[in-house]
PDB file of N, H, CA, C and O in Angstrom:
ATOM      1  N   UNK A   1      53.379  36.003  -4.734  1.00  0.00           N
ATOM      2  CA  UNK A   1      54.335  34.998  -5.173  1.00  0.00           C
ATOM      3  C   UNK A   1      55.290  35.617  -6.179  1.00  0.00           C
ATOM      4  O   UNK A   1      54.934  36.466  -6.997  1.00  0.00           O
ATOM      5  N   UNK A   2      56.501  35.150  -6.072  1.00  0.00           N
ATOM      6  H   UNK A   2      56.790  34.460  -5.408  1.00  0.00           H
ATOM      7  CA  UNK A   2      57.486  35.607  -7.040  1.00  0.00           C
ATOM      8  C   UNK A   2      57.291  34.882  -8.360  1.00  0.00           C
ATOM      9  O   UNK A   2      56.706  33.801  -8.427  1.00  0.00           O
ATOM     10  N   UNK A   3      57.793  35.503  -9.385  1.00  0.00           N
ATOM     11  H   UNK A   3      58.269  36.380  -9.331  1.00  0.00           H
ATOM     12  CA  UNK A   3      57.670  34.912 -10.706  1.00  0.00           C
ATOM     13  C   UNK A   3      58.364  33.554 -10.784  1.00  0.00           C
ATOM     14  O   UNK A   3      57.859  32.632 -11.425  1.00  0.00           O
ATOM     15  N   UNK A   4      59.512  33.431 -10.137  1.00  0.00           N
ATOM     16  H   UNK A   4      59.922  34.180  -9.617  1.00  0.00           H
ATOM     17  CA  UNK A   4      60.250  32.157 -10.160  1.00  0.00           C
ATOM     18  C   UNK A   4      59.450  31.029  -9.502  1.00  0.00           C
ATOM     19  O   UNK A   4      59.473  29.889  -9.966  1.00  0.00           O
ATOM     20  N   UNK A   5      58.749  31.357  -8.424  1.00  0.00           N
ATOM     21  H   UNK A   5      58.731  32.283  -8.047  1.00  0.00           H
ATOM     22  CA  UNK A   5      57.913  30.351  -7.755  1.00  0.00           C
ATOM     23  C   UNK A   5      56.737  29.950  -8.652  1.00  0.00           C
ATOM     24  O   UNK A   5      56.363  28.779  -8.704  1.00  0.00           O
ATOM     25  N   UNK A   6      56.174  30.901  -9.338  1.00  0.00           N
ATOM     26  H   UNK A   6      56.478  31.853  -9.296  1.00  0.00           H
ATOM     27  CA  UNK A   6      55.082  30.608 -10.262  1.00  0.00           C
ATOM     28  C   UNK A   6      55.562  29.709 -11.397  1.00  0.00           C
ATOM     29  O   UNK A   6      54.852  28.791 -11.806  1.00  0.00           O
ATOM     30  N   UNK A   7      56.728  29.962 -11.892  1.00  0.00           N
ATOM     31  H   UNK A   7      57.306  30.708 -11.560  1.00  0.00           H
ATOM     32  CA  UNK A   7      57.294  29.147 -12.963  1.00  0.00           C
ATOM     33  C   UNK A   7      57.545  27.727 -12.472  1.00  0.00           C
ATOM     34  O   UNK A   7      57.247  26.764 -13.179  1.00  0.00           O
ATOM     35  N   UNK A   8      58.089  27.591 -11.266  1.00  0.00           N
ATOM     36  H   UNK A   8      58.331  28.373 -10.692  1.00  0.00           H
ATOM     37  CA  UNK A   8      58.320  26.262 -10.689  1.00  0.00           C
ATOM     38  C   UNK A   8      57.008  25.509 -10.527  1.00  0.00           C
ATOM     39  O   UNK A   8      56.911  24.327 -10.856  1.00  0.00           O
ATOM     40  N   UNK A   9      56.006  26.204 -10.020  1.00  0.00           N
ATOM     41  H   UNK A   9      56.085  27.164  -9.753  1.00  0.00           H
ATOM     42  CA  UNK A   9      54.700  25.587  -9.813  1.00  0.00           C
ATOM     43  C   UNK A   9      54.096  25.164 -11.157  1.00  0.00           C
ATOM     44  O   UNK A   9      53.552  24.067 -11.277  1.00  0.00           O
ATOM     45  N   UNK A  10      54.192  26.022 -12.147  1.00  0.00           N
ATOM     46  H   UNK A  10      54.634  26.914 -12.050  1.00  0.00           H
ATOM     47  CA  UNK A  10      53.678  25.697 -13.470  1.00  0.00           C
ATOM     48  C   UNK A  10      54.389  24.472 -14.036  1.00  0.00           C
ATOM     49  O   UNK A  10      53.752  23.601 -14.628  1.00  0.00           O
ATOM     50  N   UNK A  11      55.698  24.403 -13.858  1.00  0.00           N
ATOM     51  H   UNK A  11      56.216  25.111 -13.378  1.00  0.00           H
ATOM     52  CA  UNK A  11      56.467  23.255 -14.360  1.00  0.00           C
ATOM     53  C   UNK A  11      56.064  21.958 -13.643  1.00  0.00           C
ATOM     54  O   UNK A  11      55.975  20.898 -14.263  1.00  0.00           O
ATOM     55  N   UNK A  12      55.826  22.059 -12.348  1.00  0.00           N
ATOM     56  H   UNK A  12      55.898  22.920 -11.845  1.00  0.00           H
ATOM     57  CA  UNK A  12      55.396  20.876 -11.598  1.00  0.00           C
ATOM     58  C   UNK A  12      54.023  20.399 -12.074  1.00  0.00           C
ATOM     59  O   UNK A  12      53.797  19.201 -12.250  1.00  0.00           O
ATOM     60  N   UNK A  13      53.126  21.337 -12.276  1.00  0.00           N
ATOM     61  H   UNK A  13      53.310  22.310 -12.133  1.00  0.00           H
ATOM     62  CA  UNK A  13      51.788  20.993 -12.741  1.00  0.00           C
ATOM     63  C   UNK A  13      51.868  20.361 -14.131  1.00  0.00           C
ATOM     64  O   UNK A  13      51.182  19.376 -14.407  1.00  0.00           O
ATOM     65  N   UNK A  14      52.684  20.913 -14.983  1.00  0.00           N
ATOM     66  H   UNK A  14      53.240  21.713 -14.758  1.00  0.00           H
ATOM     67  CA  UNK A  14      52.853  20.370 -16.327  1.00  0.00           C
ATOM     68  C   UNK A  14      53.426  18.963 -16.268  1.00  0.00           C
ATOM     69  O   UNK A  14      53.002  18.079 -17.011  1.00  0.00           O
ATOM     70  N   UNK A  15      54.381  18.765 -15.390  1.00  0.00           N
ATOM     71  H   UNK A  15      54.726  19.484 -14.786  1.00  0.00           H
ATOM     72  CA  UNK A  15      54.974  17.440 -15.221  1.00  0.00           C
ATOM     73  C   UNK A  15      53.937  16.437 -14.722  1.00  0.00           C
ATOM     74  O   UNK A  15      53.879  15.307 -15.208  1.00  0.00           O
ATOM     75  N   UNK A  16      53.133  16.842 -13.771  1.00  0.00           N
ATOM     76  H   UNK A  16      53.180  17.760 -13.377  1.00  0.00           H
ATOM     77  CA  UNK A  16      52.085  15.966 -13.244  1.00  0.00           C
ATOM     78  C   UNK A  16      51.047  15.672 -14.326  1.00  0.00           C
ATOM     79  O   UNK A  16      50.538  14.555 -14.411  1.00  0.00           O
ATOM     80  N   UNK A  17      50.738  16.652 -15.135  1.00  0.00           N
ATOM     81  H   UNK A  17      51.152  17.560 -15.066  1.00  0.00           H
ATOM     82  CA  UNK A  17      49.799  16.458 -16.228  1.00  0.00           C
ATOM     83  C   UNK A  17      50.337  15.412 -17.209  1.00  0.00           C
ATOM     84  O   UNK A  17      49.589  14.560 -17.688  1.00  0.00           O
ATOM     85  N   UNK A  18      51.613  15.483 -17.498  1.00  0.00           N
ATOM     86  H   UNK A  18      52.221  16.175 -17.109  1.00  0.00           H
ATOM     87  CA  UNK A  18      52.227  14.519 -18.408  1.00  0.00           C
ATOM     88  C   UNK A  18      52.192  13.101 -17.836  1.00  0.00           C
ATOM     89  O   UNK A  18      51.921  12.136 -18.550  1.00  0.00           O
ATOM     90  N   UNK A  19      52.465  12.998 -16.563  1.00  0.00           N
ATOM     91  H   UNK A  19      52.685  13.782 -15.983  1.00  0.00           H
ATOM     92  CA  UNK A  19      52.420  11.687 -15.909  1.00  0.00           C
ATOM     93  C   UNK A  19      51.003  11.126 -15.946  1.00  0.00           C
ATOM     94  O   UNK A  19      50.810   9.949 -16.249  1.00  0.00           O
ATOM     95  N   UNK A  20      50.025  11.948 -15.644  1.00  0.00           N
ATOM     96  H   UNK A  20      50.182  12.905 -15.397  1.00  0.00           H
ATOM     97  CA  UNK A  20      48.634  11.495 -15.655  1.00  0.00           C
ATOM     98  C   UNK A  20      48.196  11.101 -17.062  1.00  0.00           C
ATOM     99  O   UNK A  20      47.442  10.142 -17.225  1.00  0.00           O
ATOM    100  N   UNK A  21      48.646  11.811 -18.057  1.00  0.00           N
ATOM    101  H   UNK A  21      49.258  12.591 -17.925  1.00  0.00           H
ATOM    102  CA  UNK A  21      48.302  11.456 -19.428  1.00  0.00           C
ATOM    103  C   UNK A  21      48.899  10.105 -19.794  1.00  0.00           C
ATOM    104  O   UNK A  21      48.262   9.302 -20.475  1.00  0.00           O
ATOM    105  N   UNK A  22      50.114   9.859 -19.343  1.00  0.00           N
ATOM    106  H   UNK A  22      50.632  10.512 -18.790  1.00  0.00           H
ATOM    107  CA  UNK A  22      50.742   8.566 -19.576  1.00  0.00           C
ATOM    108  C   UNK A  22      49.959   7.450 -18.895  1.00  0.00           C
ATOM    109  O   UNK A  22      49.752   6.387 -19.480  1.00  0.00           O
ATOM    110  N   UNK A  23      49.528   7.685 -17.677  1.00  0.00           N
ATOM    111  H   UNK A  23      49.696   8.549 -17.201  1.00  0.00           H
ATOM    112  CA  UNK A  23      48.731   6.699 -16.943  1.00  0.00           C
ATOM    113  C   UNK A  23      47.415   6.426 -17.682  1.00  0.00           C
ATOM    114  O   UNK A  23      47.012   5.273 -17.834  1.00  0.00           O
ATOM    115  N   UNK A  24      46.768   7.466 -18.128  1.00  0.00           N
ATOM    116  H   UNK A  24      47.096   8.402 -18.005  1.00  0.00           H
ATOM    117  CA  UNK A  24      45.509   7.316 -18.859  1.00  0.00           C
ATOM    118  C   UNK A  24      45.733   6.512 -20.142  1.00  0.00           C
ATOM    119  O   UNK A  24      44.938   5.635 -20.480  1.00  0.00           O
ATOM    120  N   UNK A  25      46.802   6.813 -20.837  1.00  0.00           N
ATOM    121  H   UNK A  25      47.448   7.525 -20.561  1.00  0.00           H
ATOM    122  CA  UNK A  25      47.111   6.077 -22.071  1.00  0.00           C
ATOM    123  C   UNK A  25      47.347   4.597 -21.790  1.00  0.00           C
ATOM    124  O   UNK A  25      46.884   3.741 -22.543  1.00  0.00           O
ATOM    125  N   UNK A  26      48.055   4.296 -20.727  1.00  0.00           N
ATOM    126  H   UNK A  26      48.431   4.992 -20.115  1.00  0.00           H
ATOM    127  CA  UNK A  26      48.335   2.898 -20.382  1.00  0.00           C
ATOM    128  C   UNK A  26      47.059   2.171 -19.969  1.00  0.00           C
ATOM    129  O   UNK A  26      46.871   1.005 -20.318  1.00  0.00           O
ATOM    130  N   UNK A  27      46.196   2.837 -19.242  1.00  0.00           N
ATOM    131  H   UNK A  27      46.349   3.784 -18.959  1.00  0.00           H
ATOM    132  CA  UNK A  27      44.918   2.234 -18.853  1.00  0.00           C
ATOM    133  C   UNK A  27      44.085   1.935 -20.099  1.00  0.00           C
ATOM    134  O   UNK A  27      43.447   0.886 -20.188  1.00  0.00           O
ATOM    135  N   UNK A  28      44.093   2.841 -21.040  1.00  0.00           N
ATOM    136  H   UNK A  28      44.612   3.693 -20.968  1.00  0.00           H
ATOM    137  CA  UNK A  28      43.364   2.639 -22.293  1.00  0.00           C
ATOM    138  C   UNK A  28      43.928   1.441 -23.052  1.00  0.00           C
ATOM    139  O   UNK A  28      43.174   0.641 -23.607  1.00  0.00           O
ATOM    140  N   UNK A  29      45.229   1.321 -23.076  1.00  0.00           N
ATOM    141  H   UNK A  29      45.842   1.971 -22.626  1.00  0.00           H
ATOM    142  CA  UNK A  29      45.865   0.181 -23.734  1.00  0.00           C
ATOM    143  C   UNK A  29      45.484  -1.124 -23.048  1.00  0.00           C
ATOM    144  O   UNK A  29      45.207  -2.124 -23.710  1.00  0.00           O
ATOM    145  N   UNK A  30      45.471  -1.110 -21.720  1.00  0.00           N
ATOM    146  H   UNK A  30      45.696  -0.298 -21.182  1.00  0.00           H
ATOM    147  CA  UNK A  30      45.079  -2.304 -20.965  1.00  0.00           C
ATOM    148  C   UNK A  30      43.624  -2.680 -21.233  1.00  0.00           C
ATOM    149  O   UNK A  30      43.293  -3.857 -21.373  1.00  0.00           O
ATOM    150  N   UNK A  31      42.776  -1.684 -21.302  1.00  0.00           N
ATOM    151  H   UNK A  31      43.045  -0.728 -21.188  1.00  0.00           H
ATOM    152  CA  UNK A  31      41.364  -1.933 -21.591  1.00  0.00           C
ATOM    153  C   UNK A  31      41.210  -2.606 -22.955  1.00  0.00           C
ATOM    154  O   UNK A  31      40.461  -3.572 -23.100  1.00  0.00           O
ATOM    155  N   UNK A  32      41.913  -2.095 -23.928  1.00  0.00           N
ATOM    156  H   UNK A  32      42.521  -1.310 -23.810  1.00  0.00           H
ATOM    157  CA  UNK A  32      41.872  -2.674 -25.270  1.00  0.00           C
ATOM    158  C   UNK A  32      42.390  -4.111 -25.253  1.00  0.00           C
ATOM    159  O   UNK A  32      41.818  -4.993 -25.894  1.00  0.00           O
ATOM    160  N   UNK A  33      43.453  -4.332 -24.529  1.00  0.00           N
ATOM    161  H   UNK A  33      43.917  -3.615 -24.008  1.00  0.00           H
ATOM    162  CA  UNK A  33      44.018  -5.675 -24.420  1.00  0.00           C
ATOM    163  C   UNK A  33      43.027  -6.641 -23.779  1.00  0.00           C
ATOM    164  O   UNK A  33      42.851  -7.763 -24.253  1.00  0.00           O
ATOM    165  N   UNK A  34      42.390  -6.209 -22.715  1.00  0.00           N
ATOM    166  H   UNK A  34      42.533  -5.297 -22.329  1.00  0.00           H
ATOM    167  CA  UNK A  34      41.430  -7.072 -22.021  1.00  0.00           C
ATOM    168  C   UNK A  34      40.251  -7.403 -22.929  1.00  0.00           C
ATOM    169  O   UNK A  34      39.824  -8.557 -22.981  1.00  0.00           O
ATOM    170  N   UNK A  35      39.723  -6.428 -23.636  1.00  0.00           N
ATOM    171  H   UNK A  35      40.070  -5.491 -23.594  1.00  0.00           H
ATOM    172  CA  UNK A  35      38.611  -6.689 -24.544  1.00  0.00           C
ATOM    173  C   UNK A  35      39.027  -7.643 -25.656  1.00  0.00           C
ATOM    174  O   UNK A  35      38.269  -8.537 -26.032  1.00  0.00           O
ATOM    175  N   UNK A  36      40.223  -7.452 -26.174  1.00  0.00           N
ATOM    176  H   UNK A  36      40.839  -6.726 -25.869  1.00  0.00           H
ATOM    177  CA  UNK A  36      40.715  -8.336 -27.227  1.00  0.00           C
ATOM    178  C   UNK A  36      40.895  -9.757 -26.714  1.00  0.00           C
ATOM    179  O   UNK A  36      40.518 -10.719 -27.384  1.00  0.00           O
ATOM    180  N   UNK A  37      41.469  -9.885 -25.531  1.00  0.00           N
ATOM    181  H   UNK A  37      41.775  -9.104 -24.987  1.00  0.00           H
ATOM    182  CA  UNK A  37      41.666 -11.213 -24.944  1.00  0.00           C
ATOM    183  C   UNK A  37      40.330 -11.900 -24.687  1.00  0.00           C
ATOM    184  O   UNK A  37      40.189 -13.103 -24.903  1.00  0.00           O
ATOM    185  N   UNK A  38      39.360 -11.133 -24.229  1.00  0.00           N
ATOM    186  H   UNK A  38      39.474 -10.155 -24.054  1.00  0.00           H
ATOM    187  CA  UNK A  38      38.033 -11.682 -23.978  1.00  0.00           C
ATOM    188  C   UNK A  38      37.416 -12.209 -25.268  1.00  0.00           C
ATOM    189  O   UNK A  38      36.827 -13.290 -25.286  1.00  0.00           O
ATOM    190  N   UNK A  39      37.552 -11.453 -26.329  1.00  0.00           N
ATOM    191  H   UNK A  39      38.030 -10.575 -26.314  1.00  0.00           H
ATOM    192  CA  UNK A  39      37.025 -11.901 -27.621  1.00  0.00           C
ATOM    193  C   UNK A  39      37.723 -13.179 -28.083  1.00  0.00           C
ATOM    194  O   UNK A  39      37.077 -14.090 -28.600  1.00  0.00           O
ATOM    195  N   UNK A  40      39.013 -13.244 -27.899  1.00  0.00           N
ATOM    196  H   UNK A  40      39.538 -12.504 -27.478  1.00  0.00           H
ATOM    197  CA  UNK A  40      39.767 -14.441 -28.303  1.00  0.00           C
ATOM    198  C   UNK A  40      39.303 -15.653 -27.503  1.00  0.00           C
ATOM    199  O   UNK A  40      39.060 -16.723 -28.062  1.00  0.00           O
ATOM    200  N   UNK A  41      39.183 -15.477 -26.200  1.00  0.00           N
ATOM    201  H   UNK A  41      39.381 -14.608 -25.746  1.00  0.00           H
ATOM    202  CA  UNK A  41      38.776 -16.587 -25.337  1.00  0.00           C
ATOM    203  C   UNK A  41      37.371 -17.055 -25.700  1.00  0.00           C
ATOM    204  O   UNK A  41      37.110 -18.258 -25.713  1.00  0.00           O
ATOM    205  N   UNK A  42      36.478 -16.145 -25.989  1.00  0.00           N
ATOM    206  H   UNK A  42      36.690 -15.168 -25.978  1.00  0.00           H
ATOM    207  CA  UNK A  42      35.107 -16.510 -26.339  1.00  0.00           C
ATOM    208  C   UNK A  42      35.049 -17.339 -27.619  1.00  0.00           C
ATOM    209  O   UNK A  42      34.096 -18.089 -27.829  1.00  0.00           O
ATOM    210  N   UNK A  43      36.029 -17.212 -28.447  1.00  0.00           N
ATOM    211  H   UNK A  43      36.803 -16.602 -28.276  1.00  0.00           H
ATOM    212  CA  UNK A  43      36.045 -17.956 -29.706  1.00  0.00           C
ATOM    213  C   UNK A  43      36.655 -19.346 -29.561  1.00  0.00           C
ATOM    214  O   UNK A  43      36.643 -20.131 -30.509  1.00  0.00           O
ATOM    215  N   UNK A  44      37.180 -19.646 -28.397  1.00  0.00           N
ATOM    216  H   UNK A  44      37.190 -19.008 -27.628  1.00  0.00           H
ATOM    217  CA  UNK A  44      37.725 -20.985 -28.169  1.00  0.00           C
ATOM    218  C   UNK A  44      36.589 -22.007 -28.146  1.00  0.00           C
ATOM    219  O   UNK A  44      35.482 -21.707 -27.701  1.00  0.00           O
ATOM    220  N   UNK A  45      36.869 -23.189 -28.617  1.00  0.00           N
ATOM    221  H   UNK A  45      37.769 -23.433 -28.978  1.00  0.00           H
ATOM    222  CA  UNK A  45      35.848 -24.240 -28.671  1.00  0.00           C
ATOM    223  C   UNK A  45      35.349 -24.632 -27.283  1.00  0.00           C
ATOM    224  O   UNK A  45      34.167 -24.932 -27.112  1.00  0.00           O
ATOM    225  N   UNK A  46      36.220 -24.633 -26.318  1.00  0.00           N
ATOM    226  H   UNK A  46      37.180 -24.389 -26.457  1.00  0.00           H
ATOM    227  CA  UNK A  46      35.867 -25.115 -24.983  1.00  0.00           C
ATOM    228  C   UNK A  46      35.394 -24.008 -24.053  1.00  0.00           C
ATOM    229  O   UNK A  46      35.307 -24.217 -22.843  1.00  0.00           O
ATOM    230  N   UNK A  47      35.096 -22.864 -24.584  1.00  0.00           N
ATOM    231  H   UNK A  47      35.168 -22.695 -25.567  1.00  0.00           H
ATOM    232  CA  UNK A  47      34.727 -21.710 -23.765  1.00  0.00           C
ATOM    233  C   UNK A  47      33.589 -22.022 -22.796  1.00  0.00           C
ATOM    234  O   UNK A  47      33.703 -21.744 -21.603  1.00  0.00           O
ATOM    235  N   UNK A  48      32.510 -22.587 -23.288  1.00  0.00           N
ATOM    236  H   UNK A  48      32.418 -22.813 -24.258  1.00  0.00           H
ATOM    237  CA  UNK A  48      31.334 -22.853 -22.456  1.00  0.00           C
ATOM    238  C   UNK A  48      31.660 -23.793 -21.301  1.00  0.00           C
ATOM    239  O   UNK A  48      31.259 -23.547 -20.163  1.00  0.00           O
ATOM    240  N   UNK A  49      32.377 -24.854 -21.589  1.00  0.00           N
ATOM    241  H   UNK A  49      32.703 -25.054 -22.513  1.00  0.00           H
ATOM    242  CA  UNK A  49      32.699 -25.807 -20.530  1.00  0.00           C
ATOM    243  C   UNK A  49      33.662 -25.201 -19.504  1.00  0.00           C
ATOM    244  O   UNK A  49      33.573 -25.493 -18.311  1.00  0.00           O
ATOM    245  N   UNK A  50      34.565 -24.370 -19.972  1.00  0.00           N
ATOM    246  H   UNK A  50      34.637 -24.133 -20.941  1.00  0.00           H
ATOM    247  CA  UNK A  50      35.501 -23.706 -19.052  1.00  0.00           C
ATOM    248  C   UNK A  50      34.740 -22.760 -18.131  1.00  0.00           C
ATOM    249  O   UNK A  50      35.009 -22.723 -16.931  1.00  0.00           O
ATOM    250  N   UNK A  51      33.797 -21.998 -18.671  1.00  0.00           N
ATOM    251  H   UNK A  51      33.578 -22.028 -19.647  1.00  0.00           H
ATOM    252  CA  UNK A  51      32.991 -21.077 -17.868  1.00  0.00           C
ATOM    253  C   UNK A  51      32.198 -21.845 -16.812  1.00  0.00           C
ATOM    254  O   UNK A  51      32.141 -21.420 -15.658  1.00  0.00           O
ATOM    255  N   UNK A  52      31.592 -22.961 -17.187  1.00  0.00           N
ATOM    256  H   UNK A  52      31.639 -23.307 -18.124  1.00  0.00           H
ATOM    257  CA  UNK A  52      30.839 -23.781 -16.227  1.00  0.00           C
ATOM    258  C   UNK A  52      31.755 -24.304 -15.129  1.00  0.00           C
ATOM    259  O   UNK A  52      31.378 -24.330 -13.957  1.00  0.00           O
ATOM    260  N   UNK A  53      32.941 -24.713 -15.504  1.00  0.00           N
ATOM    261  H   UNK A  53      33.248 -24.692 -16.456  1.00  0.00           H
ATOM    262  CA  UNK A  53      33.891 -25.224 -14.518  1.00  0.00           C
ATOM    263  C   UNK A  53      34.298 -24.119 -13.541  1.00  0.00           C
ATOM    264  O   UNK A  53      34.351 -24.347 -12.333  1.00  0.00           O
ATOM    265  N   UNK A  54      34.580 -22.947 -14.052  1.00  0.00           N
ATOM    266  H   UNK A  54      34.537 -22.761 -15.033  1.00  0.00           H
ATOM    267  CA  UNK A  54      34.963 -21.821 -13.192  1.00  0.00           C
ATOM    268  C   UNK A  54      33.818 -21.454 -12.252  1.00  0.00           C
ATOM    269  O   UNK A  54      34.045 -21.187 -11.072  1.00  0.00           O
ATOM    270  N   UNK A  55      32.597 -21.440 -12.766  1.00  0.00           N
ATOM    271  H   UNK A  55      32.413 -21.657 -13.724  1.00  0.00           H
ATOM    272  CA  UNK A  55      31.442 -21.117 -11.927  1.00  0.00           C
ATOM    273  C   UNK A  55      31.268 -22.133 -10.808  1.00  0.00           C
ATOM    274  O   UNK A  55      31.005 -21.763  -9.664  1.00  0.00           O
ATOM    275  N   UNK A  56      31.413 -23.393 -11.130  1.00  0.00           N
ATOM    276  H   UNK A  56      31.626 -23.693 -12.060  1.00  0.00           H
ATOM    277  CA  UNK A  56      31.254 -24.407 -10.092  1.00  0.00           C
ATOM    278  C   UNK A  56      32.374 -24.317  -9.058  1.00  0.00           C
ATOM    279  O   UNK A  56      32.139 -24.539  -7.870  1.00  0.00           O
ATOM    280  N   UNK A  57      33.580 -23.996  -9.498  1.00  0.00           N
ATOM    281  H   UNK A  57      33.771 -23.815 -10.462  1.00  0.00           H
ATOM    282  CA  UNK A  57      34.680 -23.823  -8.545  1.00  0.00           C
ATOM    283  C   UNK A  57      34.428 -22.629  -7.630  1.00  0.00           C
ATOM    284  O   UNK A  57      34.714 -22.692  -6.434  1.00  0.00           O
ATOM    285  N   UNK A  58      33.900 -21.555  -8.176  1.00  0.00           N
ATOM    286  H   UNK A  58      33.668 -21.503  -9.148  1.00  0.00           H
ATOM    287  CA  UNK A  58      33.583 -20.377  -7.358  1.00  0.00           C
ATOM    288  C   UNK A  58      32.496 -20.701  -6.347  1.00  0.00           C
ATOM    289  O   UNK A  58      32.591 -20.314  -5.182  1.00  0.00           O
ATOM    290  N   UNK A  59      31.473 -21.406  -6.786  1.00  0.00           N
ATOM    291  H   UNK A  59      31.396 -21.721  -7.732  1.00  0.00           H
ATOM    292  CA  UNK A  59      30.398 -21.789  -5.871  1.00  0.00           C
ATOM    293  C   UNK A  59      30.940 -22.675  -4.745  1.00  0.00           C
ATOM    294  O   UNK A  59      30.588 -22.489  -3.580  1.00  0.00           O
ATOM    295  N   UNK A  60      31.774 -23.613  -5.089  1.00  0.00           N
ATOM    296  H   UNK A  60      32.060 -23.764  -6.035  1.00  0.00           H
ATOM    297  CA  UNK A  60      32.383 -24.495  -4.104  1.00  0.00           C
ATOM    298  C   UNK A  60      33.223 -23.685  -3.105  1.00  0.00           C
ATOM    299  O   UNK A  60      33.139 -23.895  -1.895  1.00  0.00           O
ATOM    300  N   UNK A  61      34.030 -22.762  -3.630  1.00  0.00           N
ATOM    301  H   UNK A  61      34.098 -22.592  -4.613  1.00  0.00           H
ATOM    302  CA  UNK A  61      34.867 -21.946  -2.764  1.00  0.00           C
ATOM    303  C   UNK A  61      34.022 -21.044  -1.872  1.00  0.00           C
ATOM    304  O   UNK A  61      34.365 -20.825  -0.710  1.00  0.00           O
ATOM    305  N   UNK A  62      32.919 -20.516  -2.408  1.00  0.00           N
ATOM    306  H   UNK A  62      32.641 -20.694  -3.352  1.00  0.00           H
ATOM    307  CA  UNK A  62      32.022 -19.669  -1.632  1.00  0.00           C
ATOM    308  C   UNK A  62      31.403 -20.453  -0.488  1.00  0.00           C
ATOM    309  O   UNK A  62      31.284 -19.941   0.625  1.00  0.00           O
ATOM    310  N   UNK A  63      31.010 -21.690  -0.751  1.00  0.00           N
ATOM    311  H   UNK A  63      31.107 -22.106  -1.655  1.00  0.00           H
ATOM    312  CA  UNK A  63      30.437 -22.540   0.291  1.00  0.00           C
ATOM    313  C   UNK A  63      31.473 -22.825   1.380  1.00  0.00           C
ATOM    314  O   UNK A  63      31.128 -22.860   2.561  1.00  0.00           O
ATOM    315  N   UNK A  64      32.716 -23.025   1.003  1.00  0.00           N
ATOM    316  H   UNK A  64      32.996 -22.997   0.044  1.00  0.00           H
ATOM    317  CA  UNK A  64      33.783 -23.261   1.978  1.00  0.00           C
ATOM    318  C   UNK A  64      33.977 -22.042   2.877  1.00  0.00           C
ATOM    319  O   UNK A  64      34.174 -22.172   4.085  1.00  0.00           O
ATOM    320  N   UNK A  65      33.918 -20.865   2.273  1.00  0.00           N
ATOM    321  H   UNK A  65      33.758 -20.759   1.292  1.00  0.00           H
ATOM    322  CA  UNK A  65      34.126 -19.629   3.035  1.00  0.00           C
ATOM    323  C   UNK A  65      32.986 -19.413   4.015  1.00  0.00           C
ATOM    324  O   UNK A  65      33.222 -18.972   5.140  1.00  0.00           O
ATOM    325  N   UNK A  66      31.756 -19.710   3.617  1.00  0.00           N
ATOM    326  H   UNK A  66      31.564 -20.068   2.703  1.00  0.00           H
ATOM    327  CA  UNK A  66      30.585 -19.498   4.455  1.00  0.00           C
ATOM    328  C   UNK A  66      30.547 -20.436   5.651  1.00  0.00           C
ATOM    329  O   UNK A  66      29.913 -20.129   6.661  1.00  0.00           O
ATOM    330  N   UNK A  67      31.214 -21.569   5.547  1.00  0.00           N
ATOM    331  H   UNK A  67      31.728 -21.819   4.726  1.00  0.00           H
ATOM    332  CA  UNK A  67      31.187 -22.546   6.658  1.00  0.00           C
ATOM    333  C   UNK A  67      31.958 -22.086   7.845  1.00  0.00           C
ATOM    334  O   UNK A  67      32.027 -22.795   8.849  1.00  0.00           O
TER     335      UNK A  67
END
């Protein structure tokens, strides 16, 4: 391989590395956001009743699908 081709390849790899690092950073931010939102929701007064309602809706929907 010529030196110029090696340099191009190195630059492409570096660029891909930067993109992947950005993706990883965004995923980490999303994870933090989801955990924070979950904590906030759990502190709501109606959390338990909302969870029961969602579970019953899922069970109902599952029964509809099985029919």
